[in-house]
Each structure stands twice: as C-alpha cells, then as structure tokens.
C-alpha positions, 0 to 999 in steps of 0.5 A: 495472501490478500491484504487490505490496506488503508491509503489516503487519497493523494497516495492512492491516486499515484498508485492508480495512475501508475506513478508509484510502484513501491510503497514504504509501510510499517512492517506490522504484517507478514508481507510476502512476494506474491501477496495481493494488496488491496489499497482502500482509498480514504480521507481524514475526517477529524482524525478518522479514516473514512473510505471512499469506496475506491480500491486498487489492487497490486501484486507484491514483487519485491520486499526490501528493508535496505535504507528504510527506518527499522520497523518499516518495509519498502514494498515493490508492486505491479498491477494485478 
C-alpha cells in the first residue's frame, strides 16, 4: 500500500539526507512492512500545513511499538 504523510521541513530534510531511518508516528493507519511512505514536505503557516511540493518516498522494513507511547508506532524504513 502507498501512504501519503505530512512532514515538517526539519524532519523531512533529515529523511532526505539519510540521517533518519525511523520515524515515530501516530498509529492511526494500517501500516505494514512493505508499504511505501510518501513524505510530503511542508511548513507551518499560522497553524496550517502548507506543502512545499517536495516528496521523499521510503519503504517500511520494520514496525515496532516497544518503548513507544501507546497509540504510536516506530516505523523503520529504507530508500525505495
């Protein structure tokens, strides 16, 4: 499955540069190993997420809830 996610610029730049290989997200979707995540970069403009048009895609390689607050999941990913 392909999943579109909002991602603020500082985190987006870390993902793009390869400095972030996992991301803790609300567990509000049916994430599965093998899913393709499309991170859409955006900025906060007076409380509104505005996309910059930049997108980075990653493949989910592991899902882990250990040590993460209930309702969240740690998603490990690799470049597509």
